[in-house]
C-alpha positions in Angstrom: 143.9 107.3 95.0 140.4 106.3 94.0 138.2 103.9 95.9 135.2 101.9 94.8 132.1 102.1 96.9 130.7 98.8 98.1 127.6 97.7 96.4 124.4 99.0 98.1 122.4 96.4 99.9 118.9 95.8 98.6 116.4 98.3 100.1 114.3 97.0 103.0 110.9 96.1 101.7 107.9 98.2 102.5 105.5 95.4 101.4 105.5 91.8 102.6 107.2 89.3 100.3 105.4 86.2 98.8 107.3 83.4 97.1 105.1 81.6 94.4 106.3 78.5 92.7 105.1 77.3 89.3 104.6 80.6 87.5 105.6 79.6 84.0 102.7 80.6 81.8 100.6 83.8 81.8 97.3 81.8 81.8 98.3 79.5 84.6 97.0 79.4 88.2 100.4 80.5 89.6 100.3 83.6 87.4 96.8 84.3 88.6 97.8 84.1 92.2 100.9 86.4 91.6 98.6 89.1 90.1 96.2 89.0 92.9 98.8 89.2 95.7 100.6 91.9 93.9 97.3 94.0 93.7 96.8 93.2 97.3 100.0 94.8 98.4 102.7 92.1 98.2 106.0 92.0 96.6 106.3 88.8 94.6 109.2 86.4 93.9 108.2 83.5 91.6 109.8 80.5 90.0 109.3 79.0 86.6 111.0 76.1 84.7 110.8 76.4 80.9 112.0 72.9 80.1 108.9 71.5 81.7 106.5 73.5 79.7 108.6 72.8 76.6 108.0 69.0 76.9 104.3 69.4 77.6 101.7 69.5 74.8 101.0 73.1 75.3 104.7 74.1 74.8 106.7 76.9 76.4 105.5 80.4 76.3 108.3 82.7 75.1 109.0 85.6 77.4 106.3 84.6 79.8 108.4 85.3 83.0 109.4 88.7 81.9 105.8 89.5 80.8 104.4 88.4 84.1 107.0 90.3 86.1 106.1 93.4 84.1 102.5 93.0 85.0 103.2 92.7 88.7 105.5 95.8 88.5 102.6 97.7 87.0 100.4 96.6 90.0 103.1 98.2 92.3 105.0 95.1 93.3 108.7 94.6 93.2 109.4 91.3 91.5 112.0 88.6 91.2 111.6 85.9 88.5 113.7 82.9 89.3 114.2 79.9 87.0 114.5 76.7 89.1 114.6 73.1 88.4 112.8 71.6 91.4 114.0 68.1 90.7 117.3 69.4 92.2 117.3 69.1 96.0 119.6 72.1 96.2 117.2 74.4 94.3 114.8 75.3 97.2 117.6 77.0 99.3 119.0 78.8 96.1 115.5 80.1 95.4 115.1 81.5 98.9 118.6 83.0 98.7 117.8 84.8 95.5 114.3 85.9 96.6 115.7 87.5 99.8 118.7 89.0 98.0 116.8 90.6 95.2 113.7 91.8 97.2 115.6 92.8 100.3 113.8 90.9 103.0 112.5 87.6 104.3 109.6 85.7 102.6 106.3 86.0 104.6 104.1 83.8 102.3 105.0 80.6 100.5 102.6 79.5 97.8 103.4 76.1 96.2 101.6 76.0 92.7 104.3 74.1 90.9 103.6 70.6 89.6 104.9 67.6 87.5 101.9 66.2 85.8 102.1 63.6 83.0 99.1 61.3 82.6 99.8 57.6 83.2 98.1 54.8 85.3 99.1 51.9 87.5 100.2 49.7 84.6 102.0 52.2 82.4 103.7 54.5 84.8 107.5 54.2 84.6 109.8 54.3 87.5 111.5 57.3 86.1 108.1 59.2 85.9 107.1 58.1 89.3 110.3 59.3 90.9 110.2 62.6 89.0 106.7 63.3 90.2 107.6 62.7 93.7 110.8 64.8 93.4 108.9 67.8 92.2 105.4 67.5 93.8 106.4 66.1 97.2 110.2 66.3 97.9 110.7 69.9 96.5 107.5 70.9 98.4 108.9 69.6 101.7 112.2 71.2 101.1 110.7 74.5 100.3 108.5 74.4 103.4 111.5 73.3 105.4 113.6 76.2 104.1 110.7 78.6 104.8 110.4 77.3 108.4 114.2 77.6 109.0 114.3 81.1 107.9 110.9 82.6 109.0 111.0 85.0 111.9 107.6 86.3 113.0 106.5 88.3 116.0 105.8 86.2 119.0 102.1 85.5 119.6 101.1 86.6 116.0 100.2 84.5 113.0 102.0 86.4 110.3 103.5 83.5 108.2 101.6 81.8 105.5 102.0 78.5 103.6 99.4 77.5 100.9 99.9 74.5 98.7 97.7 73.6 95.7 96.7 70.0 95.4 94.5 67.7 93.4 92.3 64.6 94.1 92.9 63.2 90.6 94.0 59.6 90.8 92.5 57.4 88.1 94.8 57.4 85.0 97.1 59.9 86.7 98.7 57.7 89.4 102.1 59.5 89.9 100.5 63.0 90.0 97.7 62.1 92.3 99.9 60.0 94.7 102.6 62.8 94.9 100.0 65.4 95.5 98.6 63.2 98.3 102.0 63.3 99.9 102.1 67.1 99.4 98.8 67.3 101.4 100.3 65.5 104.4 103.5 67.5 104.3 101.7 70.8 104.3 99.1 69.8 107.0 102.1 68.7 109.2 103.5 72.2 108.8 100.3 73.6 110.3 101.2 72.0 113.6 105.0 71.8 113.5 105.4 75.4 112.5 102.6 76.9 114.6 105.0 78.1 117.2 106.6 80.4 114.7 103.3 82.1 113.9 102.8 80.2 110.6 99.5 78.9 109.1 99.5 76.2 106.5 96.6 75.1 104.3 96.0 73.1 101.2 93.8 74.3 98.3 92.2 72.0 95.7 91.2 74.3 92.9 89.2 71.7 91.0 89.0 71.7 87.3 90.7 74.8 85.9 91.3 74.9 82.2 94.7 76.5 81.5 95.1 75.0 78.1 95.4 71.3 78.9 91.8 70.1 78.5 90.3 68.4 75.4 86.9 69.7 74.3 85.1 66.6 75.4 86.7 66.7 78.9 85.8 70.4 79.2 82.2 69.7 78.3 82.0 66.8 80.7 83.4 68.8 83.6 81.1 71.7 83.0 78.1 69.3 83.1 79.4 68.0 86.5 79.7 71.4 88.0 76.6 72.9 89.6 77.5 76.5 88.7 77.9 75.4 85.0 81.4 76.5 84.3 85.0 75.7 84.9 87.2 77.3 87.5 89.5 80.0 86.6 92.9 81.1 88.0 91.1 84.1 89.5 88.9 81.9 91.5 91.9 80.1 93.1 93.7 83.4 93.5 90.9 85.0 95.5 91.0 82.2 98.1 94.8 82.2 98.3 94.7 86.0 98.8 92.3 85.6 101.7 94.4 82.9 103.3 97.5 85.1 103.1 95.7 88.1 104.5 95.4 89.0 108.2 91.7 88.0 108.1 92.6 84.5 107.0 94.8 83.8 110.0 92.2 81.6 111.8 92.1 79.1 108.9 94.9 76.6 109.6 95.6 72.9 108.9 92.7 72.7 106.3 92.3 71.1 102.9 89.8 73.5 101.2 88.0 72.8 98.0 87.5 75.7 95.7 85.7 73.9 92.9 82.2 75.2 92.4 80.8 72.0 93.8 82.2 69.9 91.0 81.3 66.3 91.3 84.0 63.8 92.2 
């Protein structure tokens, strides 16, 4: 008589686990953050949603998720690339389930870098577009933060949990994006207080103008002129700040909206 051994559970992680949303393109901010955290000793689960990139002007990047995962593995991180449609209210719980199952432990840091961003103003935004922006940028962020808070188990008296959300102050000509990001700010700052008893800090980062392939030449030149340092931001700039906030040294920063924009004029 032969028996089949039960499947082995995922090994317990020796590195903390970060879950990063919105890592769909290799030149994006999310990918920059993932690379930085991997090099700083984190295992990384990340989400992406190819249909979003496909309908944007830059288009989908074939094989991006696998390529990013390979880069992170070369930096010593275990990785889990998870395709997730964040307009689905059931997606956040499934994402956490898969991240925990594949990486063998709980998520310590949640970094929200996903976004729905389609330019339109007060007069030409459709109800469908408005609702989709809020579903992705606001509702999904709340549900991800809620799921994190329900699952996180830190050590009493220590601040070991981290939430970092990326925001924007853009509003004119970009109504649904800016309004939904404003809601994200309030949700994240609420988490800084409501989850403090768990040992979790929560902060919002505004990365300013970062060209990841969406800027026109005229816009790029205008933004450079309006930045004292004379250049645009890069994903690495944002990643350095997120890395600090997620580190033990960053635990005293909590409930803040931080601008990492080189002093760019509003």
